[in-house]
N, C-alpha and C positions, 0 to 999 in steps of 0.2 A: 255292838262290836266288842270282841274279846280284849281283855286288858293287856295280854301279852303282845297282841298285834299292835295295839296303840303304843306300847313301850318300844317295840322295834321301830315303828314309824317315827317316834320322837328322836331316837338315836340317829336315824337316817336324816331327819330334818336338821338336827344340830350340825352334822357333818356337811350337809349341803349348804347351810347358811354360812358356815366357816369358810369353805372353799369359795363360794360365790362372792363373798365380801373381798377376797383377795384378788381373784382373777376372773370372776365370772364362771359359768359352767356348773353352778349348783344343780341345775336341772338334769345334768348328766348322771347325777347320783340319785336325786330325789324321784325323778319320773320313772325310770325303769324299776327301781326297788319298790316304789309305791304301787306300780302296776302288778309287780310280782307278789306283794304282800296282800293285795286286795283283788284277787283273781275273779271273785264272784260278782264284782261290781262292773257296770258299764264303763268302758274306757273314758267316755266323755265326763262321767261323774268323778272318776279318779282324777283326771286332768283338772277339772274345775275345782275340786277340793284342794289339790296341791297348789293352786294359785294363791290361796290364802297364806300359807306359811312362806311361800316365795315372796309375797308382798311384805310381810312383817319383817323377814330377815333383811331384805333389801332396804327397808325404811330405817332400821336400826343402823345398818352399815353407812347409809347416806349421812346420818347425823354425825358420825365420826369423821367422814371425809370432808364435810362442810367446814369443820374446824380448821382444816389444813389447806383447803383449796379455794381459790377465787372462782366464782361462777358468773358468767355473763347471763343474767336472768332473762333478758328479753330473747336472747338466742335459745336458751334452754326451753323456755315456755313454748316457743314456736315448734321446736322439735318434739317436745313432750305431747302437745295437743295432736300433732300429726301422727305420732307413733301410737297414741292411745286409740285414735279412730281406726288406724290401720290394723291394730291388734284385734279390735272388736270385729272387724270384717274377716280377719284371719280365722278367728274362733268360729264365726258363723260358717265360713267355708268348710272348716273341719267337720261340722255337723252334717254336711251333705257330700263331701268329697274325700276320698282316700288320699293320704299324703305320701305313700310309699315311693311314688315316682321321683320325688325330690332327693331321696337319700343318696343315690349314686353321684349326682351332681355335687351335693354337699361334701361328700367324701373327697372328690377331686379338689374342690376349692380349699378344704382344710389342709390337705397334704401340701399344696402349693404355698399357702400362706405360712404354714409351719416352717417349711424350708427357708422361705424368705425372711421370716422373723429370726430364725436361728443364725443365719449368716450375716444379716445386716443389722448389726448392733447399734449403729449410730444414725440410722436414716431419719429418725424423728427430728433430730436437731436441724438437719438440712431443710426439712419441710417447713419448720416453724418460720423461717425467714422468707420462704418462697410463695406461700399461698396468699391469695388476695381475699378481701372481705367477701366479694361476690362469690368466689369459688367456695369459701367456707360455708356460706349459706346454702349454695346449690348442693354441695356434697352432703351437708347436714340434713337437708330435706330428703335427699335420696336415701340416706342411711335410716332416717326415721320411718319412712314409708315402707321400705323393703324389709328391714329387720323387725319393725313393728308387726307387719303382716306375718312374718316368719314366726314370731313369738306366739301369736294367736293360733297359727296353723300347725306348727310342729312343737316349738318351745325349747328343747334342750340346747344349751350353749348360747342362748340369746345374749347374755352378758358378755360372753367371749366375742361374739360377732360384733356387738356394739364397740367393744374395745378395739377390735381390728379396724373397724370403719374409722373411728376417731384417730387412730394412730396412722393408718396407711393413707387416708384421704385428706385428713385435716391437719395432721402433724402434731397432735397432742403427745406429750410424753405418757408413759404407761400409767403413772399415778393420776394425772389429770383426766386421762381417758377413762380410767376406772370410776372416777367421781361422776363424770357425765353419764357414763353407762349405767351406773346405779340409779341416778336420778331419773333418767328416761325409762329405765326398766320398771320403775315404780308405776309409770303411766301405762306402759304396755300391759303390765299385770292388771292394772285397774280396768283397762278396756276389756280384757278377757273376763275378769270377775263380773263386770256388769252383764255380759252376755250369759254367763253361767248362772248368775242370780236370777235373771229373767226366766231362764229355763228350769230353775229349781234343781240344779244338779250339784250343789255343794253339800257335802255331808259334814255338818258342823261339829259333831262329836269327834270326828277325826281331825278336821281342819284346825280347831282352836288349840288343842294341846301341841300339835305340830307347829303352829304359828309361834307359840311361846319358845319352843326349843330352837326353831330356825332363827328367831330374833336373838337369842343368846349366842348362837353360833355366829351370826352376822356381826355382833358386837365384838366378839373375841377375834374374829378374822380381820376386821377393819383395824383394830388396835395393833395387831401383829404386823399388818401391812405398813401402817404408818411408822411403826418402830423400826422395821427392817429396811425400808426404803425401796426406791424404784427398781434397782437391779434385781433384788430378790423377788419382787412382784413379777418381773419379766420371766424369771425361771419358773415360777409357779404357773404363769400363763402358758408357757410352752408345755408344761406337764399336763395341764388341763386340755390343751389342744390335742395332745397324744391320746388322752382318754376319749375325746370326741372322735378322733380318727378311728380308734379301735372299735368304738360302739357302732359308728355308721358302717365301718368295714365289715363287721360281723353281720349286721342286718342285710347288707348288700349281698354278701357271699352266701349266707345261709337262707 
């Protein structure tokens, strides 16, 4: 692999880790640019390789969030295990089925959720007092299974979708939702990594330097999110959603 390509990929990895640590959506940067910079490689090999830096960046960000957020570990472990298994099957499905048919549906969902998030600034506070423990577990399981499979099958904006689920369905504020999203996203990445390891589709000469840079980006992004607070995270979240809408819109139209 040429050194200049590795250098550009490391820059991409840092930016992806930085953005992902704040509001999710690092895959919206890392995946398309990774595919563009490695056009001669099979798509499955590129996706598998990019899972390694995605995992490292998320892990570093998680360590920062855990210092400021209380986690219900029994609840998290249930969702983590389910999402990991679901991501594994999502990645397996990717190896045999084309995923283009989902993009128009994702575009519509993203537009609707962006509009709702923009105009309803205080809805999470209302949900926090209304949701029951049974609903919290039910919605959490649904989030883990659906978004875990999505991460293995398509991938981009997984962290953003997790944050949406925890905010809209469970009533977490954006900061707590980000913490849970990062933790569970570790396990969805792990599920996919296991599949790609078994198939021998990870290019370590690319994955390892990108992992270091993504980890540094994740550290910086999490520190900035903690410093700036929840309202600032919400603005970045809306911006990342716009990028996701633009990406899926381009792919659907073109």
